[in-house]
C-alpha positions in Angstrom: 0.0 0.0 0.0 1.3 3.4 -0.9 1.4 6.1 1.8 0.2 9.6 1.1 3.0 12.2 0.6 2.2 15.6 2.0 3.9 17.5 -0.9 1.6 15.8 -3.4 -1.5 17.5 -2.1 -2.9 20.6 -3.7 -5.5 23.0 -2.2 -7.2 25.2 -4.7 -9.9 27.3 -3.1 -12.3 24.8 -1.6 -11.0 21.5 -3.0 -8.1 19.3 -1.8 -6.7 17.2 -4.5 -3.8 14.7 -4.7 -1.1 13.8 -7.3 -0.2 15.0 -10.7 -3.7 14.1 -12.0 -5.2 16.2 -9.1 -7.6 13.4 -8.0 -10.3 14.8 -5.7 -9.7 14.1 -2.0 -12.1 16.4 -0.1 -14.0 19.7 -0.1 -13.8 22.2 2.7 -16.8 24.4 2.1 -18.0 25.0 5.7 -16.2 26.0 8.9 -16.3 23.4 11.6 -14.3 21.2 13.8 -12.7 19.2 10.9 -10.2 21.6 9.4 -8.1 20.9 6.4 -5.0 20.5 8.6 -6.7 18.1 11.0 -8.2 16.1 8.0 -4.8 15.9 6.3 -3.0 14.8 9.5 -5.4 12.0 10.0 -5.5 11.0 6.4 -1.7 10.8 6.1 -1.2 9.0 9.4 -3.9 6.3 9.0 -4.8 5.7 5.4 -3.1 4.5 2.2 -3.7 6.0 -1.2 -5.3 2.9 -2.5 -7.7 2.3 0.4 -8.8 5.9 0.7 -9.6 6.3 -3.0 -11.2 2.8 -3.2 -13.7 3.9 -0.6 -14.2 7.3 -2.2 -14.8 5.7 -5.6 -17.4 3.4 -3.9 -19.4 6.6 -3.0 -18.4 7.1 0.6 -18.0 10.7 1.8 -14.4 11.8 2.7 -15.3 12.5 6.4 -17.1 9.2 6.7 -14.0 7.3 5.5 -11.9 8.9 8.2 -14.7 8.6 10.8 -15.3 4.9 10.2 -11.5 4.1 10.4 -10.9 6.1 13.6 -14.0 6.9 15.6 -12.0 8.1 18.6 -10.4 10.8 16.4 -13.7 11.9 14.9 -15.6 12.1 18.2 -12.8 13.9 20.0 -12.9 16.6 17.3 -16.6 17.0 18.0 -16.0 17.2 21.7 -18.2 14.2 22.4 
């Protein structure tokens, strides 16, 4: 499994993309407890490129992918 490389991310306005083909990773439209920095830290630490994009391609939402993989991280962000 290939690990994410921080320098390969691109943030253009609202959209976070990855790689030279700028594959969609997530959108940050609203303010809230899950910031781009917190999202990236969790994504890089606990997900591989293949597993994340497989779930994303299956129709799962970006935050749901991270939440389902690490519920403690998610609920700590929400303060619950």
